Every structure is written in C-alpha cells, then in structure tokens.
N, C-alpha and C positions, 0 to 999 in steps of 0.2 A: 505494500501499500504507498503510497506516494505521500508526502508531506501535504497538507492541504491548511490555508487560512479561509477560514468560516467566521460569520459574523452572527452570531446567536439575539433572538429577539425574545423576550419574555413578556405578557401581559398579565398579571394574576388575577385573581377573583378579587382581592382588595382594593383594586382600583387604584393601585401607588403610584402609576405609570408605566411607562415603554423603556424597560430595561434593555440596552443593547452593548453589547461585549464583544470585542475581534478576539479569537481564539485562534493559535497554531498550533495544528496536531500534527504529530508523526508517529510510528509505528517501530518500534525497535526490541530487541531481547524479549520478544512475545508480549510487548509490555504497549499500549496506548499511554504516550506522555503528551501534557497539554503545556501552552505558555498564554496567559491572560495579558493580554495587550490591554487599549485603551478600551475605556469603559463609559458609560454614562447613565442618566436615568433622564427619561422626557416626562414632567408632568402633563396631565391631561387637562386642559381648559375645563372650569366648573361645568360648561355647558355640554362638552363632549363627554365628559365623566357621568355625566346625569345621561346622554344618553346610551351608553353602556349599560348605565345600571338599570335603565327601562326596556334593554333590547329582548329580554325575555316574553315583552309582551309586543312584539310587533308585528305586522302582517310578513306574509312570506316577502312580498314586494321590498316593502319597508328594509327588511332583514337584508335582503340582499343589496340595498344600497349604503345600506351602514357599512358591511363587508367591505363592498368597495371603496368605500371612504376611510373606512380603517386603513385599508391596504396602501390607499394614495400617501395617506400620513405617516405610516411606518416607512413608505417609500422616500418621503420627503427629508425625514429625520436620518435617514440611513446614507442619503447622499451629502444633506450635512456633516454629520459625523466624518464619514469618508474624508470630505474636505477639511475639516477642521484638523482633525490627525495626520491629514497627508498620508492616508493608507493607500498601499497598492498591492497589486497579487489576490484581491480578493477571489477566492474559488466560488464559494457560496455564501448563501442566506440561509439561515437556518431558523423557520419562523414557529412559534409555538400558536399564533394567532391569539384570539382572546374568546375564552369559553361562555358560552350564552347558553346551549342546554347542554346537561350531562346525565342520561336517564341508560344506562347500558343493560340494565334487565329489560328493556325496550327496542335494544340493539341501536341507540340514540346518542351520539356526542356530535356537538357542533362546536368548531371554534374559528368564528370569523377571520378575514384577512386575505383575500382572494391573491394566492400567490402567483397568479400569470400575470396580474398587475402590478405586484412585487416585481417581478423579473421584467416585464417590460418597463419599468420607469426607473432602476437603477443597473439594468443592462447586466445583471449577475444573474447567474444557476439559483432559483430558489426552490428550498426543500419544506415543506409546511405539510400540515393535515395528517398530524403523526399517530391519532388516536384511533381512529376507525379502522384499522385494519386489524387491531387487537379485539376490539369491539366484535367483528364481524367473526371474528373466531371465538366469540363467548366470554372474552375476557372484560374486566370493568374498565380497560382503558385507562386507567388510572392505577397506580401514581405512578409515572416514568420514571423519573429522576432516580431509582434506585439502581438502572444501569450505569448512570455514571457513580454512584456510591460504589458500587462494584468494582468498577475498571479505573477510576481515577482517585478515590476517596478511600480503600479499603485498609487504612493503617487505625479503624478503630473499629471497637466491637458493633455500633452501630450509629448511622449519621439521624438526626435530627434536623427537619426543616419546619419554620413557623412562618407563615406566610397567610395569604385567605384563611388556608386550612394548614394544621399542622400534621406532617406525616412523619412515619419513622422507616427506617431501612435496617434490616439487619442479616445476618447468614447463620442459617443453623449447620446440622453436619453436612446435608445435602443441598439446599435450596437458599437461595437471596427470599427474604420475607419483606412484606412492605405493606404498608396500608394508610389510608387517613384515620388521624386519631380523634380528630375534633376540629368545629371551626374554630377561627382566632381571631386574625384582622378582619377577616369578611363581616364579622358581627361588631367588634370594636368600634373598626373605622363607620361603622353606619352609626354607631352611637356617637361618637366623638362630633359627627359632619352635626349631629342636632346641637350640639354647644358652638359650633362654627368653627370645629379644629380637623386639622387632616386627621391626628392619631394622637393618642395619649403619650404624649414625647416622657420616655423612660417610663415609664407607670405612675408617672406622678399624680394623677387623678386618682387612680385604682388604690394607690397608697393611701392617699389621705381620705377615703373616705370608707364604709362599713361595707360590709356584705350581707346581701339579702340569704339568710341561712336557708328558709323555706325554698327559694326560689332556686338556691344553689343545690339542695338534695333533689328539687323535681329534674333541673338541668342532669344531674349526674345517674337517675335513675331511667334517662332515656333508652327505650330498648337496643338504638345503635351500638352502644357501648357493651353489650353483653353478645353480639355477633361476632365470630371468628373469621379472620382476614381470609378470602382476598374478600376487601371492602373500599369502598371509596365514597366520597360526600360531594355534592354539588349545590349550586346556590338553591336549587328546588327543594333540595331538603331543609336548609335555613328558610325558607318561604313556608313552608308547609308544618314544620316541627318549632322551631326558635319563634319566628313571628307570633305565630297565637298567643305565646308564653307573656312577650312582651308589650305587643302594638299600643296597648291600652294605658300603658305605664308613659311617667314623664321625669321622673326622679332618674336622669340619665346618669348622674356620677354613682349612683348606688347601682346601677345595671353594669356601668363599664368595671367596677368592683367586684362585680360577681362574676360577669364573665371573665376576667381576667383570673379569677380563682379557679374558675370550672375549667378554662383550658389548662393553667397550670397542674392542676389536681388530676384531669386525665393524662396528660403528656407523663408526670411522674409514672402514673399507674401503668402506663403502658410499656413503660420501660422496665418496671418495678418486676411486670410479669416473667420476667425474662432473667433469668439469674447469673448467664452468664455475661450479660452487658455491665462492663465495669468503666468503660469509656466511649463517650458518646461524643462526636461532631456537631456542633449545633450551627445552622444558619438559618439565612432567608431574613426578611426585615423583621418581625416579631423578636429576631433576638437583641435588638438594640432597644426592646422593652426590659431594664434592667430589674424593674418590680417582679415582672412576670418570672424571669430567670431565677432570681432569688424564691420565689414561691416554687419553684418547679423543683431547685433544692432541696428545698425545704420538706418536701412530701417525698423526695428520693430516697431509696433504702442503701443503695451502695455506688449510685452511678456519678461518675465527673464529667461535668461537661467544660469541652473546651472548644475553641474558637479560630478558625485562621483567620487571615489577613481580612482587614475591613473589606476590600475588594472582592474576595472570594463569599464572605458571609452575606453582602448584599447581590454579586450577580452568580450565585452559583447555579440558579436554574436556568439563567442565559449560557452560562458555560455548557451543562448537560444539556440543551435542546442542540448547541452549537455540536455536541458530541454526538447526538442521535442525529444529525445530518450528516456529519462522517461516516457514522456507522452505514446509515441508507445507502450513500452513494457508492460504499465499499461492499455493498450487500450483504452484511452482517445483522445479526438479531439486533433489535433495540428498544424491542419489549419482551419481557420475562415472562413465560406463563405463571412460573411459583409465586410471580407478585400478584399477575390480573385475574389469575382464572382462567385463562383463555387455555385451549385445547393445547395450543404448540406455542415455543417461542414463535417471533416473527419479526419481520424489515417492514416496519411502516414508515409512510411517507409520500406524498406526489411530488413530482419533480417537476419545475418548469424553467424551460432554458431561456435565459437571459440574453 
C-alpha cells in the first residue's frame, strides 16, 4: 500500500462544528502509521446549526437540498483549509457527513453531505457514506471508530470517546467489542443552549448545582443500559426516550448537573464491568469537561484515564474517518462485525472521483 494524504471530515451529533484534519498514512512492518498535520474546527452559524438540528423533520426534497448545501459548505471549508495551510498532494477526502437518521433495526442510516459535490468542488477524490454497507449486512453501522482504536491507538486496554454520545471500545481474547454507552453532549449542549451558552465550559454549571436524584435514578434505569452489545444510539432515541422526561422542565442548571452525573455514572459503569481494563485513552470534546471527568474517576473502581495531545483529543474522529477512507481505497475491512453485529467484516464507503 502506497502512502496517502487524506483529509478527514467529522460532523458530530453534538453540532459542535465541522472537524477537519489532514492525515498522512503509510504502511510498514505490517502496521499502519499516521502523522497528524493541519487541523481546524469550523463552527456552524446559528441558522445552519438549527437547520441541521431540525433536519429530522424535513421532507425528502428539503433534506436533499440540505445535503447538497452541507456538501457545498464542506467543500468551501476544505478549499480554504488547503489554501491557508499551503497543503499539497491531497489524495482523498474522507467525509463522515452529518447523521440525520440512524435506525439500523429498519436497515436505515443516513449521513448527509453529497460526496459527488465534495469531489466536484474540490477536485479531490471523496470517500463517504461509510455506514450503509455494514447496516445492509445486518449491523448497527456504529460505532466505526473502534477500527481506529484497534489499528492506531492499541496501547491501551480501552478507548473512550465522549462526544454527542459516549462510546467505548476494547478487545477481549478474540474480538474487538465496542458500543455506545450513553448520550453526552447531544443532551448537555441542548440544555446549555437554553442558557444561551454553546456548552458547559469545564463542567462549571454542573459542578455548581445540585443533581435531581429522582431524575438521575430514572435515567439510570432506562432499558438501553441493560442491553448487551452490539448496540448503538441515535438522535431518535434521545427524542423518544430522553425528551419526554425533561421537555416540561425549565430548571436547566439542575438538568445539566443531573445529565452530567448520569453520563459519568454510565461511562464508569461500562468500564467497571470489564475487569481487565486498567488504562483508558479518553478523547472527544467531552474530555474538556473536567468536572465530568472527575465524576467518572470517582465512580471508577480501577481504571486510570489518560489523554493524548490536545489535537488528538479534539480530532480523533476526523483522524479515524481519514483512516476509514485509507482502508476503503485499499480494499481493506473498515467495519468490524464483532463491534456492529453484522454478519461479516466489511469495507464500506462510496468513492467519487474528483
């Protein structure tokens, strides 16, 4: 496999913005090595952020228009990114897109962001639509990041990512296991928005306010937490299960404190259930919530949580989707059946030529 330079794009359910990372890959000594280059995060305008938030309710035509609009926005930011950082030799763009629907039980997952538009308006080959092949094979189509944990971040007993949802991956004696643990920033950021804040900086709001113990117990008793993996979460689950519990409440600071505690408890519980896990690599935007991390550590029985560089913490998912693109164009598996529940490993992603 020849070395490739790939720009990875990630837009998460927490609507933090578009993560862009330039990653160089090479294969040597039977191992994939990566070098992280330029990175940036582009925040969405309030209007466009609201459009993405409401996309679940659009008609088919309106959703197609939004998909094209999102792709054009990504293309413009990629072109600016390349120009600003004087990048050359970009072989591929690997775009996660932005998830609108995720209902694997109905063979449905949709990430908008028209790959043909991305390729046409950047002049660079584009790999996208990574989840649908796995779903077609009976899998959850998620999480996909564990292939990166296995190939790039395998010096730890487990890898934890705290983004819109918190998810964990680890290896047992035979397979890689991974699943979504609980909602995190997807709920917390919705609550802080009610206070005209983008997020709870360092968990200061949660730390300063009391937890609603009754609500916390209700959340911790939700049936999802008793399911065995493979399992995954989507915005539909939040809308169906979480929203009815809180839509009538306006004590947003108490809700923020309670959901922070809930996420911390569920994350620690998931790690505690695996006695072989002693070291955990923690990444994702949620790791900047220092109070949540304190609560996770307080609930943890044995695990020690460590952190890579700030760039890897913030851009790990963009790095991994660049890796998924690298694997796709080399016809190597990039979705693990042991993680998703599919009938076999697969090599997913549509390729559009630039």
